[in-house]
N, C-alpha and C positions, 0 to 999 in steps of 0.2 A: 494168272498174272495179268491177263488183258483187262480184268475188272478194275485194275488200278486206275485206268484212265477215267473211269466213271467218277472217281473221287477227286480228280484234278480238274477244276472248273476255271482254269486260268483265263480262257477266252471270254467266258461269261463275266468274270471279274473285270477284265479289261474293257469289255463293252460298256459296263456300268460306268467305268471311269470316263469313257468317251462321251457317253450320254450326259454326264455331269460336267463336261468341259474340263475334266481333270487330266489334261494331256501330259502334264509332268509325271503323273503316275505311270502312264503308258511308256513314256520315254525311260523312266527309271526301271521299269520292268524289262525293257529291251536290254538296257545296259547290265542289269543284274544277271540276266540269262546269258549274256555274252561273256561276262566276267566269271560267272560260276563261283561266287563266294560261298564256301561252306567249310566248316571245321568239324571233323569227326575224331573223337577220342577213343583210344583202345586201351583199356585198363587190364592189367594182368601180369603174370610172371614173364620176364624177358627171356625168351627162348626161341628155338627154331620155328615153332608153330606160330607164335605171335608175329615175328618178323616176316614170315612167309605170308601171313594174312595181310600185313601192311603192304607188302610188295604186290600181292595179287590184286588188291583194291586199286593200286595204281597201274596195274597191267605190266609190272616189271618183273624180271628175273633177278636172281641174286647178283648176276654179273653186270647188270645194266647200270648206267650212270644214274645217280639219284636214288638207288635202292637202299633199303634199310639193311645194314650189315648184320652178320650173325652175332657179333658182339656189340652191345650198345655203346655209342660214343659218349654217352652222358653218365654221370654218377648214378648209383642206385636210387637216390631220392629226387633226382632231377627229371624234368619232362623233356622228351626228345621230340623234335618237329621234323616232319617229312613232307615238303611241298611236292606236288605232282609236277614232273618236268614238263608235261604237255599242258597241264591245267594248273598253273602256279597258284591260283587262288583256291584250289581244292587241297586242303591240308589235313594230313593225318597226324595225330598227336599220340605219342607213346607215353602213357601215364604209368607210374610205378604201381606194383601190386598193392592191394589193400592189406595193411598189416594184420597178422593173425593173433596179435597180442590181446590180452585181456587184463583190465578193462579197456574198452575201445570206444572212442567218441567219433561217430561217422561224420558229424558236422565239422570236425577238425580236418578230416581228409578232404571233404568237399570244399572247404574254405581254402585250404592250402593249395589245392590244385585247380582252383577256379572252375569247378565242375559246371557251373551254369553258363559258362562262356561258349560251350560247345553246342553245335546244332544237334548232335546225336552222340551217344556214348555206348560202346560195346564193352560189357563186363565179361572178359574172356577168362577161361580156366580150362585145364586139361584133365583134371581129376574131379572128384566130388567137390562141389562148391563149398567154400568156407563161409561160416555164419556171418563174419564181419562184412563180406561182400554184399550179403543180403541187407545188412543194416545200412550200408551206403545207398543201396537201391531205394529202400524205404524212405530214407532221409531226402533223397533227391525228389521222390514223388511228392513229399510233403512241401517241397519248395517249388512245386509246379514244373519240375523238369520231367516231362513225360516220355522223352525219347531216349530211354535207357533200356538196354537189351542184354539178356544173358546169352552168351555164346560159348558153347562147349567145342573146343578145337580138337580135331582128331589128328593124331600123329600117324606116321607111316606104319607103326605097329598096331594101331587100333583097327579092329574089325567093326563092321556095322553093328554087330551084336554087342561088342564090348562098349561101344559108344551109347547104345540104347540102355545098357545096364547103368552106366554112369549118369545118364540123363534121369533115369527113374529114381536113383538114389538122391540126386541133386534136387529133383522136384519135391521129394519128401522134406528136404531141408527148407526149401522155400515155403512149403505149406506150414511147417512147424513154427515158422517165424511170422506167420500172418500175411503172406503174400496172396492176394486174391487173384484167381485165374493165372497161376504161374505158367510161364512159357520159357522153354530153353531151346535154342536153335543149335542143331548139330551142323558143324561146318568143317569141311576139309580145306585147309588154306590153299593147297596147290590145285584144287579142283572146285572152284567156287560154283561151277554150274551144277554140281551134284548136291545131294542131301538137302539141307534146309535153307541154304543161302538165298535162293530165289524167293522163298517165302519171307525171309527176313527183309529182303529188299522191298517187297510189297508192303510190309508193315511199316518200315521206316518211312517210305515215301507217302504213305497214307497219314502218318502222324506229323510229318513236317509241314510247315506252311507251303503253299503252292509253289512259290518262286524257288524255295530251297529244295523242294522235291524235284522240280525240273532241273535245277543246277546239279544235284547229285546224279540224276540219270545221265546228264550230258557228260559228266566227268568220269564216270566209271568206264572200264574197258568193255568191249563188246563180247560178253561171255557166252551168250546164247542168241539164237534167232529172235526169241521173244524180246530180249533186251534191245535188240536192233529196232524192233517195231516200236517199243516204248520211246526210244530216242527219236525216231522219226516223228512220232506224234508230238513230242515235246518241241522239236524244231518247228513243226507246223504252227504251234501256238506262238512261238517267237516270230515266225514269219507273218502271222496274222497281225501281231502287234506292230511290227515294222511297216507292213503294208498299210495299216490303218493310219499311221503317222504320215505316210507318203500321200495317200489318197484322201484321207478324211479331213486333214487340216486345211487344205486349200479352199474348202467350201465354207469355212467357219471364220468369221472376222475376229480372230484372237491373235495378238502379236506373238509369234513364235519364230524360231529360227527357220530360215527357208530351207527347203529341200532336205528335211531331216533324214529321209530315206532315199538314197540314190544308189548308183552302182557301187560306191565305196562301202556303204554299210551292207550291201548285198554280198560283197566280197568278204567282209568280216563274218557274216553269218555262215556262208558256205565254207570258208576256211575253218571255222570252228566245227562245222559238220564233218568235214573231211577228217579232222583230228579225232572228234568224238566217236565217229563210226569206225575209226581205225583202218581207213582205206589208204592213208598216205604211205609212202615208201618206208619210212622209219618204223611205223607201227606194224606193217606187214613183216618187215625183216625181224622185228622183235618177236612177233607171234611165231614165225617160222623157226626161230632159234629155240623158243620155249617148247615147241611141239616136235622139234627135230625133223623139220621139213625143208624142202628147197624153196627159198623165197620167190624165185622166178615163177614157179608153178602157181603160187597164190597171186602174184602180181598180174599174171595173164588172165585172171578171172575178171578183172576190171574192164567194163565196157563204157563207162561214163568218163568223159574227158576230165570232168571236175574231180573225180576220185584220184586221178593221177596228179593233177595240178590245178589249183584255182587261180585263174588269171582274170584280170579286169576285162581283157578283150573278150573272153568267152562269156563272162557274165553280161557284158553289154550286148553281145550278140543274142543271148537268150531273152534279155529284156526287150530288145527291138523286135524279135520274132513274136513275143507275146503280145506286143502292141498291135502288130499286124493281124494277129489271130483273134483279136477281141470279139469279133462277130460270132465266133463259134462258142464263146463262153456263155453258159446259161445265165440269164439275168437273175434267176432265182438264187444263184450263188451269192451275187452281190446283195440282193435283198435280205438274205439271211445273215450275211457276215458283217455288213457295215451298220453302224448306228444310223437311225432314220435321217438325221439332219446332215449326214455326210455322204448320202447316196448320189448326190449330184456330182460329186468329185470321184466317182467310182472308177473311172478309166485308169488312173494311175494305180489305184488300189488293186484292181483286177489284174493288171499286167504284172505287177510285182508278185501278187499271190500266185498267179499261174506259173510264172517263170521259176520262182524259187521252190514252190511245191513240187514242180516237175523235176527240178534238179535234185531235191532231197529224195524223191522216190527212186531216181536212178542210182544215186549214191548208196542208199539203203539196200537196194537190190544187190549191188556189188558187195556190200558188207555181209549180207546174208550168205552169199556164195562163199566168201572167204571164211566165215565162221564155220559153215558146214564142212568145208574142205579141211579146215584146221582140226576140228573135233574128230572127224572121221579118220584123217591121216595120222593124228597123234595117238590113236588108240593102241 
């Protein structure tokens, strides 16, 4: 999964924008990463497995506010929408199952449900896949919608062996209909850290544009220590962009808003990190409830003050400390990170980079401890 980072060259892309004086692109990238705009559609029969998947992708249990109910609130042919309570711009869309009628026109289904509006689509099923689903997949590919994935959802009754048998039979259906290099992911909705979901996440983020890949990573719950690492690296790309606006612009005679990056935007970044890494009180209490653990035990694992509460005072203190500590920062770091014509303004850049990267490292360390304790304690 760590190889995923090799495919996300956001920092290099942003460097090119800085070199070309396209500062608005960098500003837009910062805002996009902070807002996390992404729409993911889930196609398939409406049942416990599908709604459990939707809730798990949002890090919610069935009793949590904003969770998808066991009975869909919309009519069978309508689309249901589920915004993430913590990340409101990360939306999951419940699309009706593909009809099994014959004859069937896949372009009609795609048009009716605006298939192309979604950043990614999960075609879910619980038994052997139906041929019409494959037709929709092939039609989507012909329309350049590349981020469509077959997901076989396991129920409580399914064993790993029975799921493999269903996958094998479904792969034969895909091959018979001309799908090249067919792939089906086995997913247990209540245990996304198991089976093929980590691999599915790798493939989705590789296929998405860089900004959207980062946005998805930041919006997902912290399912595994590996995902915590990926989130940390995504935040460091965001921090680089923010610090570049702070340090790089002042040396370049281009009319831009002053002080684009200050303690206020640092607070925004670290607040999002706190929520994304699931180290805030509400996220920990939800995790403890889902894993049947005592929340106090998980909360006590936090050693970073920013994991508990992000305050402007603490952020300013860290920024001031980084300014004083600049003499210990390797000049090579600045040389590698900043565009060549912005290096004269490196002091602000380096202070921001050092302070926020250090904070992210500490918060991620807390998240890793909480994830490990939750997984071990929930067994």
